C-alpha positions in Angstrom: 126.9 -51.5 253.4 124.2 -53.8 255.1 121.1 -53.8 256.1 122.7 -54.1 259.9 123.6 -50.7 259.6 120.5 -49.6 257.9 118.8 -50.9 260.8 120.9 -48.4 262.9 120.4 -45.7 260.8 116.9 -45.6 259.3 115.2 -48.5 261.4 111.7 -47.6 260.6 112.2 -47.5 256.5 111.1 -50.2 254.6 113.4 -52.9 253.5 110.4 -54.7 251.7 107.1 -54.5 250.6 104.9 -57.3 249.4 103.2 -55.7 246.7 99.6 -57.5 246.9 99.5 -57.7 250.6 101.4 -54.6 251.5 103.0 -56.4 254.7 105.9 -54.1 255.3 109.3 -55.3 257.3 111.8 -52.6 258.5 115.1 -52.8 258.7 115.0 -53.0 262.0 112.8 -56.1 261.3 115.1 -57.4 259.1 118.3 -57.5 261.0 115.9 -58.8 264.4 114.9 -61.5 262.5 118.2 -62.4 260.4 120.2 -62.5 263.6 117.0 -64.9 264.9 117.6 -67.1 262.3 121.2 -66.9 262.0 121.4 -68.4 265.9 119.2 -71.0 265.2 121.3 -72.1 262.8 124.3 -72.3 265.0 121.3 -73.9 267.3 120.7 -77.0 265.0 124.4 -77.1 264.9 125.3 -75.9 261.4 128.6 -74.0 261.0 130.6 -72.1 258.1 130.5 -74.0 254.8 127.3 -76.0 255.8 123.9 -74.9 253.1 120.4 -74.6 254.2 117.5 -75.1 251.3 114.9 -73.1 250.9 111.3 -74.2 249.3 109.1 -71.7 249.4 107.1 -68.6 247.2 107.7 -65.5 247.5 106.8 -64.4 251.0 107.5 -62.3 253.7 110.5 -64.4 255.6 112.4 -65.3 252.2 114.5 -62.4 252.4 115.2 -63.0 255.9 116.4 -66.8 256.0 118.6 -65.4 252.8 120.4 -62.6 255.0 120.3 -64.6 257.7 122.4 -67.2 256.2 124.5 -64.2 254.8 125.5 -63.4 258.0 125.7 -67.2 259.4 128.5 -68.0 256.5 126.6 -70.4 254.9 125.6 -71.2 251.5 122.1 -70.9 250.6 119.5 -72.8 248.2 116.4 -71.8 246.5 114.3 -74.4 245.2 111.9 -73.3 242.3 108.3 -73.7 244.1 106.8 -75.2 241.2 109.1 -78.2 241.1 107.9 -81.9 242.1 108.5 -83.6 245.3 111.1 -85.9 243.6 112.6 -82.4 241.7 113.0 -80.6 245.2 114.4 -84.0 246.6 117.0 -84.0 243.9 118.4 -80.8 244.5 118.2 -80.4 248.3 120.4 -83.5 248.4 122.8 -82.4 245.5 123.6 -79.2 247.1 124.0 -80.8 250.5 121.9 -78.8 252.5 121.6 -79.5 256.2 118.3 -77.8 257.0 115.1 -77.3 254.8 112.9 -74.7 255.2 109.1 -74.3 253.4 106.0 -73.1 253.9 102.6 -74.4 254.7 101.6 -72.5 251.0 103.6 -75.0 249.5 101.9 -78.1 251.8 100.9 -80.5 248.8 104.4 -81.0 247.6 106.3 -80.1 251.1 103.8 -83.1 252.6 106.0 -85.7 250.6 109.5 -84.0 251.7 110.0 -85.2 255.1 109.8 -88.9 254.0 112.4 -88.3 250.8 114.8 -86.4 253.1 114.5 -88.2 256.0 118.5 -88.4 256.3 118.2 -84.4 256.4 117.5 -83.6 260.7 115.8 -80.4 260.4 112.7 -79.6 258.7 111.3 -76.1 259.5 107.8 -75.0 257.9 106.7 -71.5 258.0 103.0 -70.3 258.3 102.1 -73.5 260.2 102.9 -76.8 260.6 102.4 -80.2 258.5 103.8 -83.9 259.4 107.5 -83.9 259.4 107.7 -80.6 259.7 108.4 -78.7 262.9 107.5 -74.5 263.4 109.5 -72.1 261.9 108.2 -69.3 263.9 108.0 -71.3 266.9 111.8 -72.4 266.3 113.0 -68.8 266.2 111.1 -67.3 269.0 113.4 -67.2 272.0 116.4 -66.3 269.7 118.4 -63.8 270.5 118.3 -60.2 268.4 121.9 -60.1 268.7 124.8 -60.7 266.3 126.3 -64.3 266.0 130.1 -64.1 267.5 131.3 -65.7 264.4 129.6 -63.6 261.4 131.2 -63.9 258.1 130.0 -63.5 254.5 127.7 -66.7 253.2 127.2 -67.2 249.7 123.8 -68.2 247.4 124.7 -72.0 245.9 122.0 -71.2 243.0 120.7 -74.1 240.2 120.1 -74.0 236.8 116.9 -73.9 235.5 117.1 -77.5 234.1 115.6 -75.9 231.0 118.4 -78.8 228.8 118.3 -81.2 231.5 119.0 -81.6 235.3 119.5 -78.7 237.2 122.6 -78.0 238.2 124.0 -76.0 241.2 126.8 -73.4 240.6 129.3 -73.2 243.4 131.4 -70.4 244.1 134.2 -70.6 246.8 133.2 -68.6 250.2 135.4 -66.0 250.5 135.8 -65.5 254.9 135.5 -62.1 254.5 133.2 -59.4 256.8 129.1 -59.8 256.1 129.1 -55.9 255.2 132.2 -56.3 252.5 131.4 -55.4 248.8 131.0 -57.8 246.1 131.8 -58.0 242.4 128.1 -57.6 241.5 127.9 -54.6 243.6 130.6 -52.9 242.1 128.8 -53.2 238.6 125.1 -52.9 239.3 125.5 -50.5 242.0 127.1 -47.8 239.6 125.8 -49.0 236.3 122.0 -48.9 237.8 122.4 -45.8 240.1 121.3 -48.3 243.2 121.5 -46.0 246.1 118.8 -45.4 249.2 116.2 -43.5 247.3 115.7 -46.3 245.1 112.2 -48.2 245.1 112.6 -51.4 243.5 110.0 -53.6 241.9 110.5 -57.4 242.0 108.0 -59.3 239.8 109.1 -62.7 239.1 110.4 -65.2 241.8 113.0 -65.0 244.4 114.4 -68.1 244.1 116.0 -66.7 240.8 119.3 -65.7 240.7 118.6 -62.2 239.2 116.0 -61.0 241.6 117.4 -62.6 244.3 120.7 -61.1 244.0 119.5 -57.6 243.0 117.0 -57.6 246.2 119.9 -57.7 248.3 121.8 -55.6 246.5 119.0 -53.0 246.5 118.8 -54.4 250.7 122.8 -53.7 251.0 122.6 -50.3 249.8 119.5 -49.7 252.0 117.1 -49.1 249.4 113.2 -50.5 249.3 112.0 -53.6 247.5 108.6 -54.5 246.6 108.2 -58.1 245.9 105.4 -59.1 243.7 104.0 -62.2 245.1 103.2 -63.6 241.7 103.7 -62.1 238.3 100.5 -60.6 236.7 100.7 -58.0 233.6 98.3 -55.3 234.7 99.6 -55.3 238.6 102.6 -54.9 237.8 101.5 -51.6 236.4 99.8 -50.7 239.3 102.2 -51.3 241.5 104.6 -49.3 239.5 101.9 -45.9 240.3 101.3 -47.5 243.8 104.6 -47.8 244.8 106.0 -44.8 243.0 108.9 -47.4 242.2 111.7 -45.9 240.0 113.3 -49.0 239.2 112.4 -52.7 237.9 113.4 -56.0 236.6 112.0 -58.3 233.9 112.0 -61.0 231.7 111.0 -60.6 228.1 108.0 -62.9 228.1 106.9 -60.8 230.9 106.9 -57.0 228.6 105.3 -59.4 225.7 102.4 -59.9 228.2 102.0 -56.4 229.5 102.2 -54.9 225.6 99.3 -57.2 225.1 97.4 -56.1 227.4 94.3 -53.9 226.0 95.7 -50.1 224.9 93.1 -48.8 227.7 95.0 -50.9 230.2 98.3 -50.0 229.1 97.6 -46.4 229.3 95.9 -46.4 232.7 98.4 -46.4 234.7 100.9 -43.4 235.8 104.3 -44.5 235.4 106.4 -41.1 236.0 108.4 -42.1 238.5 109.7 -45.1 236.6 113.0 -44.4 235.4 114.8 -47.5 234.9 113.8 -51.3 233.6 116.0 -53.8 233.7 115.5 -57.1 231.7 117.6 -60.1 230.8 117.3 -63.9 231.4 116.5 -64.5 227.8 116.8 -62.8 224.5 114.2 -59.9 223.9 112.6 -60.0 220.3 113.6 -56.8 218.3 109.9 -55.8 217.7 108.9 -56.4 221.3 112.1 -54.2 222.9 111.2 -51.6 219.8 107.7 -51.4 221.4 108.9 -51.4 224.7 111.2 -48.0 224.5 108.5 -46.5 222.2 105.6 -47.3 225.1 108.4 -46.7 228.3 111.0 -44.2 226.9 114.6 -44.8 226.6 114.6 -46.3 230.4 114.9 -49.9 229.4 118.4 -51.2 230.1 119.4 -55.0 229.5 122.3 -57.0 230.8 123.2 -60.7 229.9 124.9 -63.0 232.3 124.6 -65.9 234.3 124.5 -67.4 237.9 128.3 -68.1 237.6 128.9 -65.0 237.4 132.4 -65.0 234.8 131.2 -62.2 232.9 128.4 -59.2 233.0 127.2 -57.2 229.1 125.0 -54.3 229.4 123.4 -51.9 227.5 121.3 -48.8 227.7 118.3 -47.8 225.8 120.8 -45.7 223.3 123.4 -48.1 223.0 120.8 -50.9 222.0 118.9 -48.5 219.5 122.3 -47.5 217.9 123.3 -51.4 217.8 120.1 -53.3 217.4 119.9 -56.6 218.6 122.6 -56.4 221.2 122.5 -57.8 224.9 125.5 -54.9 225.3 129.0 -54.8 225.8 131.5 -56.3 228.6 131.3 -54.9 232.0 133.1 -57.4 233.6 134.8 -60.1 231.6 136.3 -60.0 228.4 134.4 -61.7 225.3 135.8 -64.6 222.8 134.1 -65.7 220.4 135.3 -69.5 219.3 134.9 -72.4 217.0 134.4 -75.7 217.7 138.5 -76.4 218.3 138.3 -73.5 220.9 140.3 -71.3 218.3 138.8 -67.5 218.8 137.1 -66.2 215.1 137.5 -62.3 213.7 134.9 -59.7 214.5 131.7 -60.7 213.2 132.1 -64.4 213.2 129.4 -66.2 215.1 130.8 -69.1 217.7 130.5 -70.0 221.4 131.4 -67.2 223.8 133.9 -67.6 226.6 134.7 -65.2 229.3 138.1 -64.3 230.3 137.9 -63.7 234.4 139.5 -64.5 237.6 136.0 -66.1 238.7 136.2 -69.6 239.7 133.1 -71.7 240.1 132.2 -75.6 239.8 128.7 -77.2 238.8 128.6 -79.3 241.9 128.9 -82.8 241.7 129.2 -82.8 238.1 133.0 -82.7 237.4 132.1 -83.5 233.6 130.0 -80.2 232.8 132.7 -78.5 234.9 135.4 -79.2 232.4 133.1 -78.6 229.8 132.7 -74.9 230.9 136.4 -74.7 230.5 138.4 -73.2 227.5 141.0 -76.1 226.2 143.7 -73.5 226.1 143.3 -71.0 228.7 142.3 -71.7 231.9 140.7 -68.3 232.7 138.5 -68.5 229.7 134.8 -70.0 230.5 131.5 -70.1 228.6 127.8 -70.7 229.5 127.1 -73.1 226.4 125.8 -69.6 224.6 126.5 -69.0 220.8 126.9 -65.1 219.6 129.2 -62.8 217.6 130.9 -59.8 218.5 130.9 -56.5 216.2 133.3 -53.6 215.4 132.7 -51.8 218.8 132.7 -55.0 220.7 128.6 -55.2 221.8 128.0 -58.6 221.7 124.5 -60.4 220.1 123.2 -63.6 221.2 122.1 -66.3 218.2 120.6 -69.1 221.1 122.3 -71.8 223.4 124.3 -74.5 222.0 121.8 -77.2 223.6 118.8 -75.4 221.4 120.7 -75.9 217.8 118.5 -78.0 215.2 120.7 -80.0 212.5 118.8 -80.5 209.9 120.1 -82.1 206.8 123.8 -81.0 207.9 122.7 -77.6 208.5 122.8 -75.6 211.8 119.8 -74.0 212.9 119.8 -72.2 216.2 115.3 -71.6 217.0 115.9 -68.2 218.8 115.1 -65.9 215.5 112.1 -67.6 214.2 111.0 -68.2 218.2 111.3 -64.0 218.3 109.5 -63.5 215.2 106.6 -65.6 215.6 106.0 -63.9 219.2 105.2 -60.6 217.4 102.3 -62.2 215.2 98.9 -60.8 216.3 97.2 -64.0 217.4 100.3 -65.8 218.8 100.2 -65.2 222.7 103.9 -67.4 223.3 105.6 -69.9 221.4 108.7 -72.4 221.2 110.6 -73.6 218.0 112.4 -77.1 218.4 113.7 -79.8 216.4 111.6 -82.7 215.8 112.3 -86.2 213.8 112.9 -86.3 210.4 113.8 -89.3 208.4 115.6 -88.0 205.3 116.9 -84.6 207.4 117.3 -86.4 210.9 115.7 -83.3 212.2 112.8 -80.5 210.7 112.0 -77.5 212.5 108.6 -77.3 214.5 106.7 -74.4 216.2 104.8 -74.6 219.5 101.9 -71.9 219.6 99.7 -70.9 222.4 97.3 -68.9 220.4 95.5 -65.7 222.0 92.3 -67.5 221.2 91.7 -71.2 221.0 89.0 -70.7 218.5 92.0 -69.6 215.6 93.1 -72.9 215.9 93.4 -74.9 212.7 95.0 -75.3 209.5 94.1 -72.0 208.7 96.5 -70.3 211.7 99.2 -73.1 211.0 99.3 -71.7 207.6 98.9 -68.2 208.4 102.3 -68.3 210.5 104.2 -70.3 208.4 104.1 -68.2 205.8 104.9 -65.2 208.3 107.9 -66.6 208.8 108.6 -67.5 205.4 108.1 -63.8 204.6 110.6 -62.7 207.2 113.2 -65.3 207.0 115.3 -68.0 205.0 112.8 -71.2 204.5 115.5 -73.0 206.1 114.9 -71.6 209.2 110.8 -71.5 209.4 108.6 -74.2 210.6 107.6 -76.8 208.5 104.8 -77.6 211.0 103.0 -75.7 213.5 101.3 -77.4 216.6 99.5 -75.5 219.3 99.2 -76.0 222.9 96.9 -73.9 225.6 100.1 -73.7 227.7 103.8 -73.6 226.9 106.1 -75.2 230.0 108.0 -72.4 231.3 109.7 -71.4 234.0 108.2 -68.6 236.1 111.8 -66.5 235.1 110.4 -67.0 231.4 112.8 -69.4 230.7 111.1 -72.5 228.6 111.8 -76.2 229.7 112.8 -77.0 225.9 113.5 -80.4 227.0 110.2 -81.1 227.7 108.9 -80.2 224.9 111.4 -82.1 222.6 110.7 -85.2 224.9 107.2 -85.4 223.5 108.4 -85.9 219.7 111.6 -87.8 220.5 110.7 -90.3 222.8 113.2 -93.0 222.8 114.9 -91.8 219.4 118.5 -90.7 220.2 119.8 -87.6 219.1 123.0 -85.3 219.7 121.0 -82.5 221.1 118.3 -84.6 223.0 
């Protein structure tokens, strides 16, 4: 189970294809180039346990670099291509990377990095060079294609999206094992989704995010082919399923929303008959949206709930979800516990903090406080991602929201996810967020921030229409008192919403328990 094995057995098979350009990288090419890059890392002085950072868009070199680090015993940290130079600087320095790789495509930001990261000895650029950057292609040109003598499995070191504060690195100890050995994630997803050499997997999201990176690498472990979209586009996604005869894919709920809001003629235009498994995760999916997607694509939709920390994994297929509406799945890995604020376990059906019982160890790099907060006060093997939810009698999990997003209004705890899930189904709404904003009497009040489908509709009438729409379906305390309109919400490319950016607009220098 490794690309080097497939390079020997099926050298000309596509390991991955860039969806729009059609550029193919075979398993032999992936093996040769990842070996070259691994030798470059050693030549530049990187040893087992050191780290690199990767600041690139989705391109054909991205996975080659990750596989080179994987076979070099290095930590590799992908950095969001949407970040500013100072944000890239923070993650690069925080993770302790000794080498950074970027691309000429991102030169507008990359040009600032050599000065900001001048204590880093090695700056390499794909697709050209800019001031302060050496050519990546020239650097690997004369490197050998043979494996390193000291190969061992490296490890990704991923950072949180920073939706509630500064991103935090998730560091898992190196296992010092052979590069072709299975890992915990592989043992879960390979049988669960039947990933095999015949898998043709569409990845529409950025590779710097945990699920796209880890799934594409596991597909290559097992000899399948990845179809990697350079950027997400709703209609193009459907066209690529038809063009490449995709049989497996992975999405986030906002992508479902975008696709479902395409004109009916576009949605019916493409042949999706090869598509047998559509996976979604990363954020709760509104119930109505998921029901509509199952109605459109059939019972091929699979949901999972997990974190980059790897401490738990829940999953459900369409049939299980339809019999447990709203669930994110039952435990596949990690024993769930629902606890109150004091850490005491609650009975079935009660809502509280979700804890996972497992042997997985992780730390938030350079953040002892956050690491300790993720550990249960009474049970050393229980850890949490900070999410709120409940379990039913069949042990299916239901998410309420992230604890950090909670609105406290007049002493009442309100989780905004329920209102968001409802508002997004309104026919005039393209995107939405619900946040707590200052209220002199109650401390906070509920506000909806809406991106309309048509800006011409914006005005008091649409605001009232959305508020009344909520009141018809939810308790009034959960409904927004006011609605603001934005031309675009600040979303991460994976679909996660940067709520802290929205909240900062309303709170300014005010203090709040949740800002």
